[in-house]
C-alpha positions as MATLAB code, in Angstrom:
seq = 'MSFRHYWYIVAESRELGRDQVLARQVLDQRLACFRDAQGHAVVLRDRCLHRNAPLSGGSVRNGQLACPYHGWTYDGQGRVIAIPALGPELTQRHCLPPYTSLEQDGFVYVQLAQEAPAHIRPFTMPHFGEPGWMTLRLQNRFRADLADCVENFIDIPHTAFVHSRIFRSSAGEKISARVRRCDGQVHIVYSNERNNLGSYRWFLNPRGLAVSHTDSFHAPNVTSVEYRIGSKVFLITSQAVPVAESETLVYTDLTYRFGLFNRIAAPFVRRYGQRIIDQDLDILAAQAETIRRDGREFRDTPADHIHRLVDSLREAIARGEDPRTLPEQVREIEFYV';
ca = [
      48.714  -30.724   39.056;
      46.129  -28.028   39.763;
      43.749  -25.726   37.907;
      46.571  -23.150   37.776;
      48.533  -25.418   35.410;
      45.959  -24.981   32.638;
      45.701  -22.186   30.069;
      42.999  -19.524   30.349;
      42.022  -16.722   27.992;
      42.723  -13.222   29.305;
      41.704  -11.310   26.174;
      41.041  -11.488   22.500;
      44.173  -10.505   20.603;
      42.366   -7.564   19.039;
      41.514   -6.169   22.479;
      45.132   -5.874   23.587;
      46.499   -2.993   21.548;
      49.929   -1.417   21.810;
      50.324    1.261   24.491;
      47.358   -0.242   26.338;
      46.986   -2.117   29.621;
      44.062   -4.417   30.467;
      42.944   -5.488   33.935;
      41.935   -9.138   34.143;
      41.263  -11.751   36.812;
      41.699  -15.537   36.635;
      41.235  -17.917   39.576;
      41.001  -14.902   41.904;
      44.413  -13.667   40.694;
      44.356  -10.062   39.449;
      46.419   -9.503   36.324;
      47.755   -6.625   34.230;
      48.163   -7.366   30.511;
      50.086   -5.293   27.947;
      52.346   -5.657   24.890;
      56.095   -5.286   25.065;
      58.305   -3.385   22.617;
      58.147   -6.318   20.165;
      54.367   -6.547   20.386;
      54.330   -9.756   22.443;
      51.639  -10.148   25.087;
      52.882   -9.800   28.674;
      50.878  -10.754   31.775;
      52.032   -9.516   35.194;
      50.533   -9.761   38.624;
      48.478   -6.590   39.031;
      50.580   -5.285   41.898;
      53.510   -2.898   41.808;
      56.479   -4.087   43.867;
      56.875   -0.653   45.452;
      53.599    0.039   47.288;
      51.193   -2.537   45.795;
      49.329   -0.076   43.587;
      47.462   -1.797   40.710;
      49.585   -1.749   37.568;
      46.434   -2.024   35.443;
      45.735    1.617   36.314;
      49.046    2.686   34.798;
      50.127    3.584   31.282;
      52.097    1.858   28.541;
      54.598    3.602   26.319;
      56.989    1.924   23.909;
      56.177   -1.470   25.419;
      56.906   -0.397   28.993;
      54.310   -0.298   31.782;
      54.477    2.551   34.311;
      52.760    2.298   37.715;
      50.196    5.070   38.277;
      51.344    5.705   41.876;
      55.097    6.440   41.776;
      55.980    5.690   38.152;
      57.977    2.515   38.630;
      58.324    1.224   35.077;
      58.387   -2.439   33.952;
      59.591   -3.964   30.690;
      58.316   -7.128   29.026;
      60.394   -9.354   31.316;
      58.926   -7.690   34.402;
      62.185   -5.915   35.183;
      61.951   -2.510   36.816;
      63.824   -0.245   34.397;
      62.940    3.132   35.906;
      62.312    4.479   39.410;
      61.680    8.220   39.083;
      62.406    8.914   42.756;
      65.985    7.695   42.240;
      66.650   10.013   39.343;
      68.314    9.004   36.061;
      70.592    6.338   37.571;
      68.917    3.049   38.477;
      70.721    1.908   41.614;
      68.150   -0.708   42.684;
      67.293   -3.910   40.835;
      63.789   -5.362   41.056;
      61.782   -7.837   38.952;
      58.151   -8.943   38.862;
      58.386  -12.207   36.883;
      55.673  -12.407   34.212;
      53.292  -15.315   33.927;
      53.710  -17.602   30.944;
      51.537  -16.344   28.092;
      50.997  -17.006   24.409;
      48.680  -16.095   21.552;
      46.724  -18.644   19.555;
      43.594  -18.511   17.383;
      43.106  -14.799   18.104;
      43.226  -15.224   21.896;
      45.810  -14.253   24.523;
      46.306  -17.074   27.053;
      47.920  -17.149   30.476;
      49.197  -20.023   32.601;
      49.422  -19.126   36.289;
      51.578  -22.028   37.517;
      55.274  -22.366   36.853;
      56.738  -25.519   35.293;
      53.442  -26.867   33.977;
      53.406  -30.321   32.311;
      54.339  -30.110   28.638;
      51.185  -31.930   27.517;
      48.950  -29.085   28.743;
      48.362  -26.775   25.799;
      45.638  -24.250   24.964;
      42.584  -25.750   23.307;
      42.640  -25.387   19.511;
      39.533  -23.540   18.325;
      37.976  -25.606   15.507;
      38.312  -24.246   11.967;
      39.442  -20.802   13.150;
      40.553  -18.811   10.108;
      40.038  -21.706    7.699;
      38.690  -20.915    4.196;
      35.007  -21.700    3.824;
      34.292  -21.285    7.535;
      32.839  -18.324    9.432;
      33.559  -17.635   13.099;
      31.637  -15.134   15.244;
      33.142  -14.458   18.670;
      31.091  -13.562   21.767;
      32.004  -12.685   25.365;
      29.655  -13.002   28.318;
      30.138  -12.729   32.070;
      28.082  -15.264   34.036;
      27.177  -14.761   37.678;
      27.673  -18.480   38.235;
      30.303  -21.060   39.096;
      32.351  -22.483   36.214;
      31.087  -26.025   36.896;
      27.459  -24.919   36.529;
      28.302  -23.032   33.332;
      29.918  -25.984   31.556;
      27.057  -28.223   32.686;
      24.603  -25.829   31.064;
      26.548  -25.600   27.799;
      26.263  -29.341   27.077;
      22.834  -29.922   28.596;
      20.009  -30.759   26.160;
      16.924  -31.023   28.438;
      17.054  -27.384   29.584;
      16.893  -26.102   26.005;
      13.232  -27.111   25.642;
      12.302  -24.822   28.543;
      14.853  -22.016   28.835;
      15.000  -21.625   25.038;
      11.466  -22.820   24.240;
      10.609  -22.445   20.541;
      13.854  -20.562   19.859;
      16.085  -23.629   20.064;
      13.826  -26.539   20.987;
      10.363  -27.253   22.342;
       9.175  -29.875   24.799;
       7.936  -32.512   22.350;
       8.356  -35.822   24.214;
      10.984  -36.914   21.679;
      13.202  -39.782   22.878;
      16.918  -39.213   22.392;
      19.641  -41.816   22.797;
      23.241  -40.978   23.597;
      26.538  -42.768   23.969;
      28.653  -41.104   26.667;
      32.370  -41.801   26.890;
      34.956  -40.516   29.343;
      38.569  -40.929   28.275;
      41.879  -39.046   28.190;
      40.589  -36.129   30.278;
      37.552  -35.600   28.068;
      33.865  -36.491   27.916;
      32.297  -37.158   24.508;
      28.573  -37.544   23.846;
      27.164  -38.817   20.540;
      23.389  -38.361   20.202;
      20.920  -40.320   18.087;
      17.322  -39.813   16.902;
      17.377  -36.007   16.579;
      15.647  -34.645   13.497;
      13.031  -31.894   13.650;
      13.090  -30.375   17.141;
      15.390  -27.460   16.244;
      13.244  -24.472   17.097;
      12.336  -21.470   14.965;
      15.271  -21.836   12.559;
      14.446  -25.375   11.506;
      13.270  -24.013    8.134;
      16.869  -23.007    7.371;
      18.899  -25.611    9.250;
      16.931  -28.672    8.225;
      14.139  -27.895    5.735;
      14.177  -31.435    4.313;
      14.058  -33.202    7.679;
      17.449  -34.859    7.258;
      19.066  -36.880   10.019;
      20.935  -34.708   12.504;
      24.461  -35.615   13.569;
      24.992  -34.070   16.997;
      28.030  -34.494   19.246;
      29.017  -32.653   22.423;
      32.318  -32.763   24.274;
      33.998  -31.454   27.393;
      37.758  -30.940   27.578;
      39.091  -30.575   31.104;
      39.073  -28.268   32.838;
      36.939  -25.625   31.098;
      36.112  -26.134   27.405;
      32.871  -27.352   25.846;
      32.139  -28.009   22.199;
      28.780  -28.611   20.536;
      28.655  -29.738   16.910;
      25.676  -30.167   14.579;
      25.971  -31.609   11.076;
      22.873  -31.563    8.879;
      23.543  -32.446    5.265;
      26.258  -30.056    4.063;
      25.639  -27.586    6.902;
      27.911  -27.631    9.954;
      27.425  -25.514   13.072;
      29.705  -25.520   16.119;
      29.498  -23.746   19.472;
      32.818  -23.762   21.313;
      33.025  -22.143   24.745;
      36.054  -21.503   26.934;
      34.977  -20.679   30.476;
      37.446  -18.589   32.481;
      37.124  -18.911   36.294;
      37.303  -15.278   37.406;
      36.254  -15.825   41.016;
      33.737  -17.834   42.997;
      30.350  -17.477   41.245;
      31.835  -15.408   38.411;
      32.821  -16.913   35.062;
      33.847  -15.099   31.888;
      32.950  -17.155   28.817;
      34.421  -16.745   25.343;
      32.153  -18.416   22.780;
      32.917  -19.074   19.122;
      29.963  -19.641   16.810;
      31.616  -21.402   13.883;
      29.723  -22.592   10.846;
      29.903  -23.653    7.228;
      26.773  -22.699    5.318;
      28.357  -22.330    1.882;
      27.123  -19.285   -0.020;
      25.081  -18.226    3.010;
      28.114  -17.773    5.298;
      28.232  -13.978    5.278;
      24.514  -13.434    4.756;
      23.734  -15.527    7.813;
      26.293  -13.830   10.104;
      24.050  -11.132   11.672;
      21.257  -13.643   12.258;
      23.601  -16.245   13.775;
      25.143  -13.640   16.083;
      21.761  -12.336   17.223;
      20.338  -15.843   17.605;
      23.373  -17.043   19.544;
      23.450  -14.061   21.882;
      19.720  -14.338   22.536;
      20.164  -17.919   23.690;
      23.141  -16.969   25.862;
      21.143  -14.125   27.427;
      18.549  -16.647   28.543;
      21.261  -18.865   30.028;
      22.751  -15.851   31.827;
      19.433  -15.318   33.587;
      18.729  -18.926   34.556;
      22.278  -19.585   35.788;
      22.270  -16.416   37.899;
      18.982  -17.536   39.461;
      20.370  -21.036   40.058;
      23.545  -19.615   41.652;
      21.508  -17.474   44.036;
      19.500  -20.506   45.149;
      22.688  -22.551   45.638;
      24.209  -19.790   47.769;
      21.058  -19.659   49.886;
      20.150  -23.342   50.189;
      23.303  -25.291   49.325;
      24.235  -27.660   46.513;
      22.009  -30.742   46.630;
      21.029  -32.232   43.268;
      18.800  -35.152   42.171;
      19.833  -36.798   38.921;
      18.154  -38.282   35.846;
      19.900  -40.485   33.260;
      20.756  -37.374   31.213;
      22.716  -36.022   34.177;
      25.219  -38.865   33.936;
      27.011  -36.594   31.459;
      27.506  -33.950   34.130;
      28.706  -36.449   36.717;
      31.486  -37.524   34.356;
      32.422  -33.888   33.734;
      32.504  -33.352   37.496;
      34.740  -36.403   37.924;
      37.424  -34.834   35.701;
      37.373  -31.524   37.550;
      37.365  -33.305   40.910;
      40.498  -35.218   39.860;
      42.286  -31.943   39.115;
      41.140  -30.518   42.457;
      42.770  -33.549   44.136;
      46.030  -32.820   42.323;
      45.612  -35.710   39.874;
      45.946  -35.868   36.099;
      42.362  -36.326   34.787;
      43.695  -38.360   31.864;
      44.491  -41.195   34.285;
      40.851  -41.833   35.189;
      39.656  -45.133   33.701;
      37.680  -45.052   30.489;
      33.948  -45.265   31.050;
      31.228  -45.766   28.430;
      27.489  -45.715   28.999;
      24.370  -45.657   26.842;
      21.608  -43.358   28.102;
      18.106  -42.354   26.991;
      16.006  -39.323   27.864;
      13.122  -37.276   26.466;
      12.990  -33.718   25.157;
];
């Protein structure tokens, strides 16, 4: 097992139109994505078999991708169906086998390894398309390693400083959490949160109700944050795509159920969510630059136990192991925000 056995987003379904080719990169592998004659997503290595020109610079017509250099043309199975230099009769047979791909929840996914274990499936985006729920979809490119991105996405203490007053403030509030690693996942259930919700507390929790807050990490690259306050539910689900070293493309769904306020709240939720992400983009880029210069040496607090468990799952995959086989571990932690 390796990171190449897992599924990664290459595009939103709406981005990949007919007669269009998209250039993408996952785990340092350059890809060319297009739709075949039946409209199915196809992902090829971005390299023509003839002279290695990038296929992503070519053109698509009737579900066939033509190389921009000499016009070698590929169908949805990666078969070369036209070589202009040979004339009308195709006397040579060539094939560039496509990567396994599928569409789910409005995303196009790719799996780079062949013969992946059957249990590995794309993560199901919560409540996508369900009546009564609203989903706003964001894309952001981080100049940071995937591991540092997922750490940030489920890290509470930084929010009081990077997102001061927008999301939280440093108030010396003690928070308890139960952290559990099992089945290739890390789940965190928080206690004692109530009023430290930043500038939108007046809308999210005007009556000071108890806050139900859970975070989770799903190996190797998905984080989910869920808040439940009375009848309101707000989820932040992020799929981090490892483009290259110190470059991560993150697809984030802001999913919520605010009742009659669903559509009215949409522009505010989108702006609020992107503003927070913009701040994380800056701090993670600064952190990555320091790591490149001075190396990766961290000192931990109890809150960082969460990140060590996340790291343990990714380290298992890097060793070629199934992260689901790691023993279950449960720990109670406390920290202040």
